[in-house]
C-alpha positions, 0 to 999 in steps of 0.5 A: 499500500506504500505506492498510494502515499505519494499520490495522496499527499499530492492531492493533500498538497494541492488542496492545501494550495487551493485553500491558501490562494482562496483565503488570500484572494478573498482577504485582499479582495473581499471588499471588491466582491461585496461591492460588485455583488451589491452593484449586481443586485441594484442593477437587477432590482431596477430592472437592468440586466447583467451581460456575461460573455466568453470564448470557447471555455469561457463561453461555457463558463459564462453560460453557466453563471448566466444560468445561475443568475436566472435560476 
């Protein structure tokens, strides 16, 4: 079973790196995220719209995000 230790360690290392990256992002950008969320909410409350766009994989991300706002 020793052959499973290295892949598991790599998975845990990748997970920790992702957590640290997200923590750093939100520590540095929490206010900007809150401001954007408020701007989106006000725009939609006033009958406005939010457009998402992308090319290739980003188009799929944009479509998914737009669907989240609709649903």
